[in-house]
TIRO-2110 file (N, C-alpha, C; in Angstrom, 1 decimal):
// TIRO-2110
-7.6, 39.3, 29.4, N, 1, A
-8.4, 40.5, 29.5, CA, 1, A
-9.7, 40.1, 30.2, C, 1, A
-10.2, 41.0, 31.1, N, 2, A
-11.5, 40.7, 31.8, CA, 2, A
-12.6, 40.9, 30.8, C, 2, A
-13.7, 40.2, 31.0, N, 3, A
-14.8, 40.3, 30.1, CA, 3, A
-15.4, 41.7, 30.3, C, 3, A
-15.8, 42.3, 29.2, N, 4, A
-16.3, 43.7, 29.3, CA, 4, A
-17.6, 43.6, 30.1, C, 4, A
-17.9, 44.7, 30.8, N, 5, A
-19.1, 44.8, 31.6, CA, 5, A
-20.4, 45.0, 30.7, C, 5, A
-20.2, 45.6, 29.6, N, 6, A
-21.3, 45.9, 28.7, CA, 6, A
-21.0, 45.3, 27.3, C, 6, A
-22.0, 44.7, 26.8, N, 7, A
-21.9, 44.0, 25.5, CA, 7, A
-22.9, 44.6, 24.5, C, 7, A
-22.5, 44.8, 23.3, N, 8, A
-23.4, 45.3, 22.3, CA, 8, A
-24.1, 44.2, 21.6, C, 8, A
-25.5, 44.2, 21.7, N, 9, A
-26.3, 43.1, 21.1, CA, 9, A
-26.4, 43.2, 19.6, C, 9, A
-26.9, 42.1, 19.0, N, 10, A
-27.1, 42.1, 17.5, CA, 10, A
-28.3, 43.0, 17.2, C, 10, A
-29.0, 43.5, 18.2, N, 11, A
-30.1, 44.4, 17.9, CA, 11, A
-29.6, 45.9, 18.1, C, 11, A
-28.3, 46.1, 18.3, N, 12, A
-27.7, 47.4, 18.4, CA, 12, A
-27.8, 48.0, 19.8, C, 12, A
-28.4, 47.2, 20.8, N, 13, A
-28.5, 47.8, 22.2, CA, 13, A
-27.3, 47.3, 23.0, C, 13, A
-26.8, 48.2, 23.8, N, 14, A
-25.7, 47.8, 24.8, CA, 14, A
-26.4, 47.3, 26.1, C, 14, A
-25.9, 46.1, 26.6, N, 15, A
-26.5, 45.6, 27.8, CA, 15, A
-25.4, 45.1, 28.8, C, 15, A
-25.8, 45.0, 30.0, N, 16, A
-24.9, 44.4, 31.0, CA, 16, A
-24.5, 43.0, 30.5, C, 16, A
-23.3, 42.7, 30.6, N, 17, A
-22.8, 41.5, 29.9, CA, 17, A
-23.6, 40.2, 30.3, C, 17, A
-24.0, 40.1, 31.5, N, 18, A
-24.7, 38.9, 32.0, CA, 18, A
-26.0, 38.7, 31.2, C, 18, A
-26.6, 39.8, 30.8, N, 19, A
-27.9, 39.7, 30.1, CA, 19, A
-27.9, 39.9, 28.6, C, 19, A
-26.7, 39.7, 28.0, N, 20, A
-26.6, 40.0, 26.6, CA, 20, A
-26.7, 38.9, 25.6, C, 20, A
-26.5, 37.6, 26.1, N, 21, A
-26.5, 36.6, 25.1, CA, 21, A
-27.7, 35.7, 25.1, C, 21, A
-28.0, 35.0, 26.2, N, 22, A
-29.1, 34.1, 26.2, CA, 22, A
-30.4, 34.8, 26.0, C, 22, A
-31.3, 34.4, 25.1, N, 23, A
-32.5, 35.1, 24.9, CA, 23, A
-33.4, 35.3, 26.1, C, 23, A
-33.5, 34.3, 26.9, N, 24, A
-34.3, 34.4, 28.2, CA, 24, A
-33.7, 35.4, 29.1, C, 24, A
-32.4, 35.4, 29.3, N, 25, A
-31.7, 36.3, 30.1, CA, 25, A
-31.9, 37.8, 29.5, C, 25, A
-31.8, 37.9, 28.2, N, 26, A
-31.9, 39.2, 27.6, CA, 26, A
-33.3, 39.8, 27.9, C, 26, A
-34.3, 39.0, 27.7, N, 27, A
-35.7, 39.4, 28.0, CA, 27, A
-35.8, 39.9, 29.5, C, 27, A
-35.3, 39.0, 30.4, N, 28, A
-35.3, 39.3, 31.8, CA, 28, A
-34.6, 40.6, 32.1, C, 28, A
-33.4, 40.8, 31.5, N, 29, A
-32.6, 42.0, 31.7, CA, 29, A
-33.3, 43.2, 31.2, C, 29, A
-33.9, 43.1, 30.0, N, 30, A
-34.5, 44.3, 29.4, CA, 30, A
-35.9, 44.7, 30.0, C, 30, A
-36.6, 43.7, 30.5, N, 31, A
-38.0, 43.9, 30.9, CA, 31, A
-38.3, 43.9, 32.4, C, 31, A
-37.4, 43.1, 33.1, N, 32, A
-37.7, 42.9, 34.5, CA, 32, A
-36.7, 43.5, 35.5, C, 32, A
-35.4, 43.0, 35.3, N, 33, A
-34.4, 43.3, 36.3, CA, 33, A
-34.2, 44.8, 36.5, C, 33, A
-34.3, 45.3, 37.7, N, 34, A
-34.1, 46.7, 38.0, CA, 34, A
-35.3, 47.5, 37.8, C, 34, A
-36.4, 46.9, 37.3, N, 35, A
-37.7, 47.6, 37.1, CA, 35, A
-38.5, 47.6, 38.4, C, 35, A
-38.9, 48.7, 39.0, N, 36, A
-39.6, 48.7, 40.2, CA, 36, A
-40.9, 47.8, 40.2, C, 36, A
-40.9, 46.9, 41.1, N, 37, A
-42.0, 45.9, 41.2, CA, 37, A
-42.7, 46.1, 42.5, C, 37, A
-44.1, 46.3, 42.5, N, 38, A
-44.8, 46.4, 43.7, CA, 38, A
-45.9, 45.4, 43.8, C, 38, A
-46.2, 44.6, 42.8, N, 39, A
-47.2, 43.6, 42.9, CA, 39, A
-46.8, 42.5, 43.9, C, 39, A
-47.7, 42.4, 45.0, N, 40, A
-47.3, 41.5, 46.1, CA, 40, A
-47.1, 40.0, 45.6, C, 40, A
-47.9, 39.6, 44.6, N, 41, A
-47.7, 38.2, 44.1, CA, 41, A
-46.3, 38.0, 43.5, C, 41, A
-46.0, 39.0, 42.6, N, 42, A
-44.6, 38.9, 42.0, CA, 42, A
-43.5, 39.1, 43.0, C, 42, A
-43.7, 39.9, 44.0, N, 43, A
-42.7, 40.1, 45.0, CA, 43, A
-42.5, 38.8, 45.8, C, 43, A
-43.6, 38.2, 46.2, N, 44, A
-43.6, 36.9, 46.9, CA, 44, A
-42.8, 35.9, 46.0, C, 44, A
-43.2, 35.8, 44.7, N, 45, A
-42.5, 34.9, 43.8, CA, 45, A
-41.0, 35.2, 43.8, C, 45, A
-40.6, 36.5, 43.8, N, 46, A
-39.2, 36.8, 43.7, CA, 46, A
-38.5, 36.4, 45.0, C, 46, A
-39.1, 36.6, 46.2, N, 47, A
-38.5, 36.2, 47.5, CA, 47, A
-38.2, 34.7, 47.4, C, 47, A
-39.2, 33.9, 46.9, N, 48, A
-39.1, 32.4, 46.9, CA, 48, A
-38.0, 32.0, 45.8, C, 48, A
-38.1, 32.6, 44.7, N, 49, A
-37.2, 32.1, 43.6, CA, 49, A
-35.7, 32.6, 43.9, C, 49, A
-35.5, 33.7, 44.5, N, 50, A
-34.2, 34.1, 44.9, CA, 50, A
-33.6, 33.1, 45.9, C, 50, A
-34.5, 32.6, 46.8, N, 51, A
-34.1, 31.5, 47.7, CA, 51, A
-33.7, 30.3, 47.0, C, 51, A
-34.5, 29.9, 46.0, N, 52, A
-34.2, 28.7, 45.2, CA, 52, A
-32.9, 28.9, 44.5, C, 52, A
-32.6, 30.1, 44.1, N, 53, A
-31.3, 30.4, 43.3, CA, 53, A
-30.1, 30.2, 44.2, C, 53, A
-30.1, 30.3, 45.5, N, 54, A
-28.9, 30.2, 46.3, CA, 54, A
-28.1, 29.0, 45.9, C, 54, A
-26.9, 29.2, 45.5, N, 55, A
-25.9, 28.2, 45.1, CA, 55, A
-26.1, 27.8, 43.6, C, 55, A
-27.0, 28.4, 42.9, N, 56, A
-27.2, 28.1, 41.5, CA, 56, A
-27.1, 29.3, 40.7, C, 56, A
-27.1, 29.2, 39.3, N, 57, A
-27.1, 30.4, 38.5, CA, 57, A
-28.6, 30.8, 38.3, C, 57, A
-28.8, 32.1, 38.1, N, 58, A
-30.1, 32.6, 37.9, CA, 58, A
-30.8, 32.1, 36.7, C, 58, A
-30.0, 31.8, 35.6, N, 59, A
-30.6, 31.3, 34.4, CA, 59, A
-31.3, 30.0, 34.7, C, 59, A
-30.7, 29.2, 35.6, N, 60, A
-31.3, 27.9, 35.9, CA, 60, A
-32.7, 28.1, 36.5, C, 60, A
-32.9, 29.1, 37.3, N, 61, A
-34.2, 29.4, 37.9, CA, 61, A
-35.1, 30.0, 36.9, C, 61, A
-34.6, 30.9, 36.1, N, 62, A
-35.4, 31.6, 35.1, CA, 62, A
-36.0, 30.6, 34.1, C, 62, A
-35.2, 29.6, 33.7, N, 63, A
-35.7, 28.6, 32.7, CA, 63, A
-36.8, 27.7, 33.3, C, 63, A
-36.8, 27.6, 34.7, N, 64, A
-37.7, 26.7, 35.3, CA, 64, A
-38.9, 27.5, 35.9, C, 64, A
-38.9, 28.9, 35.8, N, 65, A
-39.9, 29.7, 36.4, CA, 65, A
-41.3, 29.3, 36.0, C, 65, A
-41.6, 29.0, 34.7, N, 66, A
-43.0, 28.6, 34.4, CA, 66, A
-43.4, 27.3, 35.2, C, 66, A
-42.5, 26.4, 35.4, N, 67, A
-42.9, 25.2, 36.2, CA, 67, A
-43.0, 25.6, 37.6, C, 67, A
-42.2, 26.4, 38.2, N, 68, A
-42.3, 26.9, 39.5, CA, 68, A
-43.7, 27.6, 39.7, C, 68, A
-44.1, 28.4, 38.8, N, 69, A
-45.4, 29.1, 38.8, CA, 69, A
-46.5, 28.1, 38.8, C, 69, A
-46.4, 27.0, 38.0, N, 70, A
-47.4, 26.0, 38.0, CA, 70, A
-47.5, 25.3, 39.3, C, 70, A
-46.4, 24.8, 39.8, N, 71, A
-46.5, 23.9, 41.0, CA, 71, A
-46.8, 24.7, 42.3, C, 71, A
-46.5, 26.0, 42.3, N, 72, A
-46.7, 26.8, 43.5, CA, 72, A
-47.9, 27.7, 43.2, C, 72, A
-48.9, 27.3, 42.4, N, 73, A
-50.2, 28.0, 42.3, CA, 73, A
-50.1, 29.4, 41.9, C, 73, A
-49.1, 29.7, 41.0, N, 74, A
-48.9, 31.1, 40.6, CA, 74, A
-48.4, 32.0, 41.7, C, 74, A
-47.9, 31.4, 42.7, N, 75, A
-47.3, 32.1, 43.9, CA, 75, A
-48.4, 32.9, 44.6, C, 75, A
-49.6, 32.3, 44.6, N, 76, A
-50.7, 32.8, 45.4, CA, 76, A
-50.4, 32.4, 46.9, C, 76, A
-50.1, 33.3, 47.7, N, 77, A
-49.6, 33.0, 49.1, CA, 77, A
-50.6, 32.1, 49.9, C, 77, A
-51.9, 32.4, 49.7, N, 78, A
-52.9, 31.6, 50.5, CA, 78, A
-52.9, 30.1, 50.0, C, 78, A
-52.8, 29.9, 48.7, N, 79, A
-52.8, 28.5, 48.2, CA, 79, A
-51.5, 27.8, 48.5, C, 79, A
-50.4, 28.5, 48.5, N, 80, A
-49.1, 27.9, 48.8, CA, 80, A
-49.0, 27.6, 50.3, C, 80, A
-49.6, 28.5, 51.1, N, 81, A
-49.6, 28.3, 52.6, CA, 81, A
-50.4, 27.0, 53.0, C, 81, A
-51.3, 26.6, 52.1, N, 82, A
-52.2, 25.5, 52.4, CA, 82, A
-51.5, 24.2, 52.0, C, 82, A
-50.3, 24.2, 51.3, N, 83, A
-49.7, 23.0, 50.8, CA, 83, A
-49.2, 22.2, 52.0, C, 83, A
-49.2, 20.9, 51.8, N, 84, A
-48.9, 19.9, 52.9, CA, 84, A
-47.6, 19.1, 52.6, C, 84, A
-47.2, 18.3, 53.6, N, 85, A
-46.1, 17.4, 53.4, CA, 85, A
-46.3, 16.5, 52.2, C, 85, A
-47.5, 16.1, 51.9, N, 86, A
-47.8, 15.3, 50.7, CA, 86, A
-47.3, 16.1, 49.4, C, 86, A
-47.6, 17.4, 49.4, N, 87, A
-47.2, 18.3, 48.3, CA, 87, A
-45.7, 18.4, 48.2, C, 87, A
-45.1, 18.5, 49.3, N, 88, A
-43.6, 18.5, 49.4, CA, 88, A
-43.0, 17.3, 48.7, C, 88, A
-43.5, 16.1, 49.1, N, 89, A
-43.0, 14.9, 48.6, CA, 89, A
-43.3, 14.8, 47.1, C, 89, A
-44.4, 15.3, 46.7, N, 90, A
-44.8, 15.3, 45.2, CA, 90, A
-43.8, 16.1, 44.4, C, 90, A
-43.5, 17.3, 45.0, N, 91, A
-42.6, 18.3, 44.3, CA, 91, A
-41.2, 17.7, 44.3, C, 91, A
-40.8, 17.0, 45.3, N, 92, A
-39.4, 16.4, 45.3, CA, 92, A
-39.2, 15.4, 44.1, C, 92, A
-40.4, 15.0, 43.5, N, 93, A
-40.3, 14.1, 42.4, CA, 93, A
-40.5, 14.8, 41.1, C, 93, A
-40.6, 16.1, 41.1, N, 94, A
-40.9, 16.9, 39.9, CA, 94, A
-39.6, 17.5, 39.3, C, 94, A
-39.1, 16.8, 38.2, N, 95, A
-37.8, 17.2, 37.7, CA, 95, A
-37.8, 18.6, 37.0, C, 95, A
-39.0, 19.2, 36.8, N, 96, A
-39.0, 20.5, 36.2, CA, 96, A
-38.6, 21.6, 37.1, C, 96, A
-38.5, 21.4, 38.4, N, 97, A
-38.1, 22.4, 39.3, CA, 97, A
-36.8, 22.0, 40.0, C, 97, A
-36.4, 22.8, 41.0, N, 98, A
-35.2, 22.5, 41.8, CA, 98, A
-35.7, 21.6, 42.9, C, 98, A
-35.3, 20.4, 43.0, N, 99, A
-35.8, 19.4, 44.0, CA, 99, A
-35.0, 19.5, 45.2, C, 99, A
-35.2, 20.5, 46.0, N, 100, A
-34.5, 20.7, 47.3, CA, 100, A
-35.5, 20.8, 48.4, C, 100, A
-35.6, 19.8, 49.3, N, 101, A
-36.6, 19.8, 50.3, CA, 101, A
-36.6, 21.1, 51.1, C, 101, A
-35.4, 21.6, 51.5, N, 102, A
-35.4, 22.8, 52.4, CA, 102, A
-36.0, 24.0, 51.7, C, 102, A
-35.7, 24.1, 50.4, N, 103, A
-36.2, 25.3, 49.6, CA, 103, A
-37.7, 25.2, 49.3, C, 103, A
-38.2, 24.0, 49.1, N, 104, A
-39.6, 23.8, 48.9, CA, 104, A
-40.4, 24.1, 50.2, C, 104, A
-39.9, 23.5, 51.3, N, 105, A
-40.5, 23.8, 52.6, CA, 105, A
-40.4, 25.3, 52.9, C, 105, A
-39.3, 25.9, 52.5, N, 106, A
-39.2, 27.4, 52.8, CA, 106, A
-40.2, 28.2, 52.1, C, 106, A
-40.5, 27.8, 50.8, N, 107, A
-41.6, 28.5, 50.0, CA, 107, A
-42.9, 28.4, 50.7, C, 107, A
-43.2, 27.3, 51.3, N, 108, A
-44.5, 27.1, 52.0, CA, 108, A
-44.5, 27.9, 53.3, C, 108, A
-43.4, 27.9, 54.0, N, 109, A
-43.2, 28.6, 55.3, CA, 109, A
-43.3, 30.1, 54.9, C, 109, A
-42.7, 30.6, 53.8, N, 110, A
-42.7, 32.0, 53.5, CA, 110, A
-44.1, 32.4, 53.1, C, 110, A
-44.9, 31.6, 52.5, N, 111, A
-46.3, 31.9, 52.2, CA, 111, A
-47.0, 32.1, 53.5, C, 111, A
-46.8, 31.3, 54.5, N, 112, A
-47.5, 31.4, 55.8, CA, 112, A
-47.0, 32.7, 56.5, C, 112, A
-45.7, 33.0, 56.3, N, 113, A
-45.2, 34.2, 56.9, CA, 113, A
-45.8, 35.5, 56.3, C, 113, A
-46.1, 35.4, 54.9, N, 114, A
-46.7, 36.5, 54.2, CA, 114, A
-48.1, 36.7, 54.8, C, 114, A
-48.9, 35.6, 55.0, N, 115, A
-50.2, 35.7, 55.5, CA, 115, A
-50.3, 36.3, 56.9, C, 115, A
-49.2, 36.1, 57.7, N, 116, A
-49.1, 36.6, 59.1, CA, 116, A
-48.7, 38.0, 59.2, C, 116, A
-48.3, 38.6, 58.1, N, 117, A
-47.7, 40.0, 58.1, CA, 117, A
-48.8, 41.0, 58.6, C, 117, A
-48.3, 42.0, 59.4, N, 118, A
-49.2, 43.1, 59.9, CA, 118, A
-49.1, 44.3, 58.9, C, 118, A
-48.4, 44.1, 57.8, N, 119, A
-48.3, 45.2, 56.8, CA, 119, A
-48.2, 44.5, 55.5, C, 119, A
-48.7, 45.2, 54.4, N, 120, A
-48.6, 44.6, 53.1, CA, 120, A
-47.1, 44.2, 52.7, C, 120, A
-46.9, 43.1, 52.0, N, 121, A
-45.6, 42.6, 51.6, CA, 121, A
-44.8, 43.7, 50.9, C, 121, A
-45.4, 44.4, 49.9, N, 122, A
-44.7, 45.3, 49.1, CA, 122, A
-44.2, 46.5, 50.0, C, 122, A
-45.1, 46.9, 50.9, N, 123, A
-44.7, 48.0, 51.8, CA, 123, A
-43.6, 47.6, 52.7, C, 123, A
-43.6, 46.4, 53.3, N, 124, A
-42.5, 45.9, 54.1, CA, 124, A
-41.2, 45.8, 53.4, C, 124, A
-41.2, 45.2, 52.2, N, 125, A
-39.9, 45.0, 51.5, CA, 125, A
-39.4, 46.4, 51.0, C, 125, A
-40.3, 47.2, 50.5, N, 126, A
-39.8, 48.5, 50.0, CA, 126, A
-39.3, 49.5, 51.1, C, 126, A
-39.7, 49.2, 52.4, N, 127, A
-39.3, 50.0, 53.5, CA, 127, A
-37.8, 49.9, 53.7, C, 127, A
-37.2, 48.9, 53.1, N, 128, A
-35.7, 48.7, 53.2, CA, 128, A
-35.0, 49.2, 52.0, C, 128, A
-35.7, 49.7, 51.0, N, 129, A
-35.0, 50.2, 49.8, CA, 129, A
-34.1, 51.4, 50.2, C, 129, A
-32.8, 51.3, 49.7, N, 130, A
-31.9, 52.4, 50.0, CA, 130, A
-32.3, 53.7, 49.2, C, 130, A
-31.8, 54.8, 49.6, N, 131, A
-32.0, 56.1, 48.8, CA, 131, A
-31.5, 55.8, 47.4, C, 131, A
-32.2, 56.4, 46.4, N, 132, A
-31.8, 56.2, 45.0, CA, 132, A
-30.5, 56.9, 44.8, C, 132, A
-29.6, 56.1, 44.2, N, 133, A
-28.2, 56.7, 43.9, CA, 133, A
-28.3, 57.5, 42.6, C, 133, A
-27.3, 58.4, 42.5, N, 134, A
-27.2, 59.2, 41.3, CA, 134, A
-26.2, 58.5, 40.4, C, 134, A
-26.6, 58.2, 39.2, N, 135, A
-25.6, 57.6, 38.3, CA, 135, A
-25.6, 56.1, 38.4, C, 135, A
-25.2, 55.5, 37.3, N, 136, A
-25.1, 54.0, 37.3, CA, 136, A
-23.8, 53.6, 37.8, C, 136, A
-23.7, 52.3, 38.3, N, 137, A
-22.3, 51.8, 38.7, CA, 137, A
-21.5, 51.8, 37.5, C, 137, A
-20.2, 52.1, 37.6, N, 138, A
-19.3, 52.2, 36.5, CA, 138, A
-19.0, 50.8, 35.9, C, 138, A
-19.0, 49.8, 36.8, N, 139, A
-18.7, 48.4, 36.4, CA, 139, A
-19.3, 47.5, 37.5, C, 139, A
-19.2, 46.2, 37.1, N, 140, A
-19.8, 45.2, 38.1, CA, 140, A
-19.0, 45.2, 39.4, C, 140, A
-17.7, 45.6, 39.3, N, 141, A
-16.9, 45.7, 40.5, CA, 141, A
-17.4, 46.7, 41.5, C, 141, A
-18.2, 47.6, 41.0, N, 142, A
-18.8, 48.6, 41.9, CA, 142, A
-20.2, 48.2, 42.5, C, 142, A
-20.6, 47.0, 42.1, N, 143, A
-21.9, 46.5, 42.6, CA, 143, A
-21.7, 45.6, 43.8, C, 143, A
-22.3, 45.9, 44.9, N, 144, A
-22.1, 45.1, 46.1, CA, 144, A
-22.8, 43.8, 46.1, C, 144, A
-22.5, 42.9, 46.9, N, 145, A
-23.2, 41.6, 47.1, CA, 145, A
-24.1, 41.7, 48.3, C, 145, A
-23.8, 42.5, 49.2, N, 146, A
-24.5, 42.7, 50.5, CA, 146, A
-24.5, 44.2, 50.8, C, 146, A
-25.6, 44.7, 51.4, N, 147, A
-25.6, 46.1, 51.9, CA, 147, A
-26.2, 46.1, 53.3, C, 147, A
-26.0, 47.3, 53.9, N, 148, A
-26.7, 47.5, 55.2, CA, 148, A
-28.2, 47.2, 55.1, C, 148, A
-28.8, 47.7, 54.0, N, 149, A
-30.2, 47.6, 53.8, CA, 149, A
-30.6, 46.1, 53.6, C, 149, A
-29.8, 45.4, 52.8, N, 150, A
-30.2, 44.0, 52.6, CA, 150, A
-30.0, 43.1, 53.8, C, 150, A
-29.0, 43.5, 54.6, N, 151, A
-28.8, 42.8, 55.9, CA, 151, A
-30.0, 43.1, 56.9, C, 151, A
-30.4, 44.3, 56.9, N, 152, A
-31.6, 44.7, 57.8, CA, 152, A
-32.9, 44.0, 57.3, C, 152, A
-33.1, 43.9, 56.0, N, 153, A
-34.2, 43.2, 55.4, CA, 153, A
-34.2, 41.8, 55.8, C, 153, A
-33.0, 41.1, 55.6, N, 154, A
-32.9, 39.7, 55.9, CA, 154, A
-33.2, 39.5, 57.4, C, 154, A
-32.7, 40.3, 58.3, N, 155, A
-32.9, 40.1, 59.7, CA, 155, A
-34.4, 40.2, 60.0, C, 155, A
-35.0, 41.2, 59.5, N, 156, A
-36.5, 41.4, 59.7, CA, 156, A
-37.3, 40.3, 59.2, C, 156, A
-37.0, 39.8, 58.0, N, 157, A
-37.8, 38.7, 57.4, CA, 157, A
-37.6, 37.4, 58.2, C, 157, A
-36.4, 37.2, 58.6, N, 158, A
-36.1, 36.0, 59.4, CA, 158, A
-36.9, 36.0, 60.7, C, 158, A
-36.9, 37.2, 61.3, N, 159, A
-37.7, 37.4, 62.6, CA, 159, A
-39.2, 37.1, 62.3, C, 159, A
-39.6, 37.3, 61.1, N, 160, A
-41.1, 37.1, 60.8, CA, 160, A
-41.3, 35.7, 60.3, C, 160, A
-40.3, 34.8, 60.3, N, 161, A
-40.5, 33.4, 59.9, CA, 161, A
-40.2, 33.1, 58.5, C, 161, A
-39.6, 34.0, 57.7, N, 162, A
-39.2, 33.7, 56.4, CA, 162, A
-37.9, 32.9, 56.4, C, 162, A
-37.7, 32.1, 55.4, N, 163, A
-36.5, 31.3, 55.3, CA, 163, A
-35.8, 31.5, 53.9, C, 163, A
-34.5, 31.1, 53.9, N, 164, A
-33.7, 31.4, 52.7, CA, 164, A
-33.8, 32.8, 52.2, C, 164, A
-33.6, 33.7, 53.2, N, 165, A
-33.6, 35.1, 53.0, CA, 165, A
-32.4, 35.8, 53.5, C, 165, A
-31.2, 35.2, 53.2, N, 166, A
-30.0, 35.8, 53.7, CA, 166, A
-29.7, 37.1, 53.1, C, 166, A
-28.7, 37.9, 53.6, N, 167, A
-28.4, 39.2, 53.1, CA, 167, A
-28.0, 39.3, 51.7, C, 167, A
-27.3, 38.3, 51.2, N, 168, A
-26.9, 38.3, 49.7, CA, 168, A
-28.1, 38.0, 48.9, C, 168, A
-29.0, 37.1, 49.3, N, 169, A
-30.2, 36.8, 48.6, CA, 169, A
-31.1, 38.0, 48.6, C, 169, A
-31.2, 38.7, 49.7, N, 170, A
-32.1, 39.9, 49.7, CA, 170, A
-31.5, 41.0, 48.9, C, 170, A
-30.2, 41.1, 48.7, N, 171, A
-29.7, 42.1, 47.8, CA, 171, A
-30.1, 41.8, 46.4, C, 171, A
-30.0, 40.5, 46.0, N, 172, A
-30.4, 40.1, 44.7, CA, 172, A
-31.9, 40.4, 44.5, C, 172, A
-32.7, 40.2, 45.6, N, 173, A
-34.1, 40.6, 45.5, CA, 173, A
-34.3, 42.1, 45.2, C, 173, A
-33.5, 42.9, 45.9, N, 174, A
-33.5, 44.4, 45.7, CA, 174, A
-33.2, 44.7, 44.3, C, 174, A
-32.2, 44.0, 43.7, N, 175, A
-31.9, 44.3, 42.3, CA, 175, A
-33.0, 43.9, 41.4, C, 175, A
-33.5, 42.7, 41.6, N, 176, A
-34.6, 42.1, 40.7, CA, 176, A
-35.8, 42.9, 40.8, C, 176, A
-36.2, 43.5, 41.9, N, 177, A
-37.4, 44.2, 42.0, CA, 177, A
-37.3, 45.7, 41.9, C, 177, A
-36.1, 46.2, 41.5, N, 178, A
-35.9, 47.6, 41.2, CA, 178, A
-35.8, 48.5, 42.4, C, 178, A
-35.5, 47.9, 43.6, N, 179, A
-35.2, 48.8, 44.8, CA, 179, A
-33.9, 49.4, 44.6, C, 179, A
-33.0, 48.7, 43.9, N, 180, A
-31.7, 49.3, 43.5, CA, 180, A
-31.6, 49.1, 41.9, C, 180, A
-30.9, 50.0, 41.3, N, 181, A
-30.7, 49.8, 39.8, CA, 181, A
-29.3, 49.6, 39.6, C, 181, A
-28.9, 48.4, 39.3, N, 182, A
-27.5, 48.0, 39.1, CA, 182, A
-27.1, 47.8, 37.7, C, 182, A
-27.9, 48.3, 36.8, N, 183, A
-27.5, 48.3, 35.4, CA, 183, A
-26.3, 49.2, 35.3, C, 183, A
-25.2, 48.7, 34.7, N, 184, A
-23.9, 49.4, 34.7, CA, 184, A
-23.9, 50.5, 33.6, C, 184, A
-23.1, 51.5, 33.8, N, 185, A
-23.0, 52.6, 32.9, CA, 185, A
-22.7, 52.1, 31.5, C, 185, A
-23.4, 52.6, 30.5, N, 186, A
-23.3, 52.1, 29.1, CA, 186, A
-24.4, 51.2, 28.7, C, 186, A
-25.0, 50.5, 29.7, N, 187, A
-26.2, 49.6, 29.4, CA, 187, A
-27.4, 50.5, 29.0, C, 187, A
-28.1, 50.1, 28.0, N, 188, A
-29.3, 50.9, 27.6, CA, 188, A
-30.3, 51.0, 28.7, C, 188, A
-30.4, 50.1, 29.6, N, 189, A
-31.4, 50.2, 30.7, CA, 189, A
-30.9, 51.2, 31.8, C, 189, A
-29.6, 51.4, 31.9, N, 190, A
-29.1, 52.3, 33.0, CA, 190, A
-29.6, 53.7, 32.7, C, 190, A
-29.9, 54.1, 31.5, N, 191, A
-30.3, 55.4, 31.2, CA, 191, A
-31.8, 55.6, 31.5, C, 191, A
-32.5, 54.5, 31.7, N, 192, A
-34.0, 54.6, 31.9, CA, 192, A
-34.3, 54.4, 33.4, C, 192, A
-33.3, 54.7, 34.2, N, 193, A
-33.5, 54.5, 35.7, CA, 193, A
-34.8, 55.0, 36.2, C, 193, A
-35.1, 56.3, 35.9, N, 194, A
-36.3, 56.9, 36.5, CA, 194, A
-37.5, 56.7, 35.7, C, 194, A
-37.4, 56.1, 34.5, N, 195, A
-38.6, 56.1, 33.6, CA, 195, A
-39.5, 55.0, 34.0, C, 195, A
-39.0, 54.0, 34.7, N, 196, A
-39.9, 52.8, 35.0, CA, 196, A
-41.0, 53.2, 36.0, C, 196, A
END
C-alpha cells in the first residue's frame, strides 16, 4: 500500500504526510511552508538554503538552519557579500553546516547578485508566482517538481548571477515561500490557503 498523503497527528490535526512526524518538520509545515513570505532577508535565506538542499533531504537543512543563520550573518546580504575565501575555508571546517564548497561559494555569489539587483528581491521572485489555483492538490502525485514559472525564475536568476537556482530548486522555493500552496487536500493547512 502506498503511504497515505495525509496523516492525522496526535494533536488531532491532519497534515501532509511529510510534515506529520518529526517535530521540527511539523513546526515548519504548520507555520512556514506554503505561507506567503515577502521579507527579503527570509527570501534570500530560502534561495540559499534550497540550494544547499539539492541532493539532500530538507530535514537535514532544517536541523542545521540555526547554524546556517549564524555563519551567514543572519542572511544579511551585505554582510554575506563581503565574505572572503578565508571565510569559505573556515566554513568548510564547520561540521554544523553542509560543507560543500560550491554551495558555500554560491551563497556568497547570491548575496552579491542580490545587491546588484535593479528591483527588490521579493518583487523579482514574486513576479514569477503562478496564478493562484482553486482547490488543493488531491495528492502528492498532483504536485509538480518543475513548472513553466519555476523554469523562467531559474533562467532569470542565473542570468543575474545566482547559482544553485535550477528549476526544481526554484519550484521548492515557490512552495516554501507560499507562491504556490501545495498542501494536499485533507491537510489542515490546505483549508487556510487564503488566510495567510
